[in-house]
N, C-alpha and C positions, 0 to 999 in steps of 0.2 A: 461835783460840777466839772472838774478838770477831765475826769474819765469820760463823762458824757460828751463833752466837747470833742475829745479825741475820737470817740466812736462816730460822731456825726461827720467830722472831717474825713475820716477813713471811708465811710459809706459814700459820701459825695465824690470822693476821689475815684472810687471803684465805679460808680455810676458814670462819671465823666469819661473814664477810660473806656468803658463799654461803648458809649456813644461815639467816641472818636475812633475806636477800632472798627465799628460797624459802618462808619461813614465812608470808608475807603477800602472796601472789601475786594473789589475786582481789580486785577492787575492792570496797571497803567500802560504796559507795553501793548496789551490787546486793544485798549482804547486808542492809543496813538497809531497803531497799525491800521485800525478801521478809519480813523480820521484822514490818514494819508492814502487809503485804498491799496494797502500793501498786503496782498494775499500771501506772499512768501513769508513775511514776518508772522502773520497770523498762523500759518501752517506750523510754526515752531511750537505752538500751544495746542495743537490738535491731539486728541486721543488717537489710538490706532484706527478706530472707526468713528466717523463723525456723521451725525444726522443733520442734513441741511434741508430745511423746509422753506420754499419760496414759491411765489406765484408761478404755476405752470411747470415746476420742476422740483421734485422732492425725492430724497433717497438717503441711503446710508452709504457713505463713501470711505475709501481709504484716505490717508493723509494727502497723497498726491492727487487723487481725484477731487477731493474737497478743495484743495488749493486751486485747481483749474476751474471748478464751479464758481468759487468766489472771484477769481481773476476775471472770468466772463461777466459776472455781476458788476464788478468795479469798472470794467471797460464800457459796458452798456449803460451804466449809471454813475458817471464820474462824481466823486464826492465834492460837494460844495461846503457842507458843514456836517459835523457829527458831534452830538453831545449826549451824555448819559442823563437820563431822566430819573432812573431809580436803580438801586442795586442793594443787594443784601446777601446774607449767607445763612445756612442752616447745616449743622453738623459739618460734614466735609464738602458740602456743595456750596457754590456761590452762583449768583446770577446778576446780569445787568440788562437793562432795557434802555435803548438809546434811540434818538431820532436822527435818521440819516437823510440829509437833504442832497438832492441831485437836481440838475437843470429842470426846475419846475415840478419835480416830483419829490414826494416825501415817503420815506419808509420807516417802519418801526423795526428795529433789529433786537432780538432777544438772544442772549448768550447764556448757556447753562454750562457750568464747569464743575469739575470735582478735583479735589486735591488728592493726589496719589503719590506716595513716596516723596512728599515735600514739594512736588511740582503741581501747578494748576494746569489742568488739561481741559480743553473745550470738548464737550460731548455732543452738544446740540447748538445749532444756529437756526433761528427762525426769522425770516424776512417777510414782512407784510407791507403791502402798499397802503398808504394812508390817504384818505380823502380830506385834505385840508386846504 
C-alpha cells in the first residue's frame, strides 16, 4: 500500500510538472517587447533570417530589415493591448498566438521560434487582421 501511494504521488508530481512547464513555454521578453511595441528588443530574439507575413507585405528578412518592418507596423498600429491566447512547444520549437489591439483594429500575431544553442530565436512572425 505504501509503495502504491508513493508511485501515485510521483506520477501526479510528474504530470503537474509537465503542465506547469508547458503553460509558460514562450519567452516573457518577447511578449513584453510586443506589448510595448519595441521592435529593437524583439530583434534581439530574431534568427539570422526571419519570415514576416503581414497584410500586403511578406518576405524573408535579415535581422535589421525585420526590425524595420516591425517598427513600421508598430508605428502604423500603436499597441493598445497585447495578450497571449495560446502557446505551446514541440521538440525544440515553440509558438505563441496573441491578440494585438490597436486603435480600433485587432490583429492576431503568431510567433514561431526554435531553440538553438540554448537561445530561443524567432523564425517566423505572422500578422493577420481580425474582424472583431
